[in-house]
N, C-alpha and C positions, 0 to 999 in steps of 0.2 A: 540042145547045147544051152544049158544053165548061165553058167560061167567059168572059165578056166581060170583054177586057183595056180596051177604050174606056172601060168603068166605072171601072177603076184609074188610068188614065190620066185623064180627064177630073178628078178626086178630086187627080190628082197638081200639075195647073195652075192651084191656087187656093193664096193665102195662106191659112198656117195659122194669124194671130190674125183676120184681118176677111174672110176667105174671099172673099176680092177679087180680080180677073185681073191676073194680070201684065203690064205692059208691056214698052219693051226693057230693062231693070233689073233682077234679082232682087237680092235683100239678103238673105243669108242670117245668120244668127247661131244656132250651135250646130246645124247641120245641119238647120237650118229654113229653107225657105224663104219669105220674107217680101216684100211687095210694095211697101213704102215704108220710111222710115226712120222717119217715125212708127210706122210697124207692130213696128219694129226697139225703137223706144225703150217699147211699150207692153210688147212681150215681157220687156227687159231690167228691167220695173217689176214687172212680175208674178211672174219666177223673185226677186226680190229681197225683195216682199211674202211670199213662201212662206218665204222661208230664212229671215227673221223671223218669220213663226208657227212653224215646227216651232223656232227655238230657243228661244220662248217655253214649246212644250208638256215639253220640253228641263229644262227649269228646275225646269218646276212635278214633272216625276216625279222626279228628283233628289232635290225638298225633300218628295214624298211617301215617295220608298222611306227616307230618313235618315229620318224622324218614324218611319216601319211598323220601323226597324231598333231605337230607340230604346225604345220599347211592347214590343217583345220583351225586352229585358234585364231 
């Protein structure tokens, strides 16, 4: 039993967001296969939320390092 290509193939035949099966049309967003425009909207919202969260972390990190530098003087 070397490998099971049918297992890898079945995983690729599912939507990346909702794990649903594909119909006649596939939608792509950032090289990600999606089953509907609803999933495209969900993926965009998720990525925007991640971007917002990461920018808040960056702001907090910058404020902390600046305050730490002030204390060293």
